[in-house]
N, C-alpha and C positions, 0 to 999 in steps of 0.2 A: 598536512593539517593533522593537529593533534586535537584530543578530546580529553576534556577533565572527567573523572568518575561522576561529578554531580551532574554533569549536561547529557549523560547517557542514561536513556530510560529503562528500566529492567522490562523483561517480558514477563508478560503476566503468566501467574505461575498455575492458574485455573486449566486443568487438562481437557476441559470441554472446549476451551478457545481455540479456533483454528485462524491462524494469521495467513492471510494471501498477501503477496508483496507484487506489484506489476512495475518493471522497471523498462525504460525505454524512451524513445523521443516522444514529446508531450502529445504530438498526433497519434502516436500509435499507442500509447496508454489510454489515451480517450478512447480510440477505437475499440481496443479491448474491453474497457469497462462498459461501453454502450452494447457490445457483443454479449457480454454476460448479462446483461439487463433485459436485451431481447430474447436471449434464452431462458429466462427466468432464474437465473443463479443469483443473482444480488441487484437490489436496487442500485443505480447509477449513483444517488445521492448518499449510499452508506459507505462510499469508499472515501479516504481522507482527500484534500485538496493535493494538486501535484506539488511535491516537495522536491528541491533540486538534489541531485546525486552528487555529494561533495567531491568526488575524485573524477567525475565526468561530467563537463560543463554542460554537454548537449543533451543530457538525459535527466529525466524526472522519475519519481517513484510514488505510487499511491499504494495506501494500504487499505486492507479490510478485514476486521476482526468478526469471526462469526462463532455463536455458539453451536456445537453439534451435539445433538440428543443421541 
């Protein structure tokens, strides 16, 4: 699979932004997000929707951006 440079989103240059990425099976990623919510780390709704991993058909990824103070 190839990507055009116009389809790739640049990483936010703001140094205060921490980007967390969870990759795994959809069940495992959802379980991780719910565990983080239970621990008070991040609201479950703050994560992105599950996105397919282009090179792994059975995996998804979810992204969370947080501002670190």
